[in-house]
C-alpha positions in Angstrom: 0.0 0.0 0.0 2.8 2.4 0.9 4.4 1.9 -2.5 1.2 2.8 -4.3 1.2 6.2 -2.7 4.7 7.0 -4.0 3.7 5.6 -7.4 0.7 7.9 -7.5 2.8 10.9 -6.6 5.4 10.0 -9.2 2.8 9.5 -11.9 1.0 12.8 -11.0 4.3 14.7 -11.1 5.3 13.2 -14.4 1.9 13.9 -16.0 1.8 17.4 -14.7 5.3 18.1 -15.9 4.8 16.7 -19.3 1.5 18.5 -19.9 3.1 21.8 -19.0 6.4 21.1 -20.8 5.1 19.8 -24.2 3.3 23.0 -25.3 6.3 25.1 -24.4 8.7 22.8 -26.3 6.4 22.4 -29.4 5.5 26.0 -29.6 8.1 28.8 -30.1 5.7 31.6 -29.5 3.7 32.6 -26.4 0.4 30.8 -25.8 -2.3 33.4 -26.1 -5.4 31.2 -26.4 -7.4 31.5 -23.2 -8.9 28.1 -23.5 -5.4 26.4 -23.8 -4.1 28.5 -20.9 -7.1 27.5 -18.8 -6.6 23.9 -19.6 -2.9 23.9 -18.7 -3.7 25.7 -15.5 -6.3 23.2 -14.2 -4.7 19.9 -15.3 -2.6 19.5 -12.2 -5.5 20.0 -9.9 -7.7 17.5 -11.9 -4.9 14.9 -11.9 -4.5 15.3 -8.1 -8.2 15.1 -7.5 -8.6 12.0 -9.6 -5.9 10.2 -7.8 -6.8 11.2 -4.3 -10.6 11.0 -4.3 -10.8 7.1 -4.2 -8.3 7.1 -1.3 -10.4 9.6 0.6 -13.4 7.3 0.7 -11.4 4.3 1.9 -9.1 5.9 4.4 -11.4 5.8 7.4 -13.2 3.1 9.4 -16.5 3.9 7.7 -17.6 5.4 4.4 -19.9 7.7 6.3 -17.1 9.3 8.3 -15.1 9.7 5.1 -18.1 11.5 3.5 -18.4 13.7 6.5 -14.8 14.7 6.2 -15.0 15.2 2.5 -18.2 17.4 2.8 -16.7 19.5 5.5 -13.4 19.9 3.5 -15.3 20.9 0.3 -17.4 23.5 2.2 -14.4 25.0 4.0 -12.4 25.1 0.7 -15.3 26.7 -1.1 -15.4 29.4 1.6 -11.8 30.2 1.0 -10.2 28.8 4.1 -6.5 28.0 4.2 -5.2 24.5 3.4 -4.3 24.0 7.1 -7.8 25.0 8.2 -9.5 22.7 5.6 -7.3 19.8 6.7 -8.0 20.3 10.4 -11.7 20.7 9.9 -11.9 17.6 7.8 -9.9 15.6 10.4 -12.2 16.9 13.2 -15.3 15.9 11.2 -13.9 12.4 10.7 -12.9 12.1 14.3 -16.3 13.3 15.6 -18.3 11.2 13.2 -16.3 8.0 14.0 -17.1 8.6 17.7 -20.8 9.1 17.0 -21.4 6.4 14.4 -21.2 3.4 16.7 -24.1 4.8 18.8 -26.3 5.1 15.7 -26.1 1.5 14.7 
């Protein structure tokens, strides 16, 4: 399991690097198309999300606590909170929900 994480990080870094490097190598002039610039800007975030999302749902004792943490993190991030605040709030949501869930069953 530990090796998979490093492999994911390595693949994400490679894909991100190649997608940003290839247009610069293949094109001698500056990229002015806003659609191409937008695509190149968001690709790293999309790759990271695609690789981490499955792990989010399977990283806790219950899918419900994972969903609680995910929902809290998305709301906090949407409200513009810092990365540290988002992570702490998500961890707190998972911790609290895992303490409450046994009593609900």
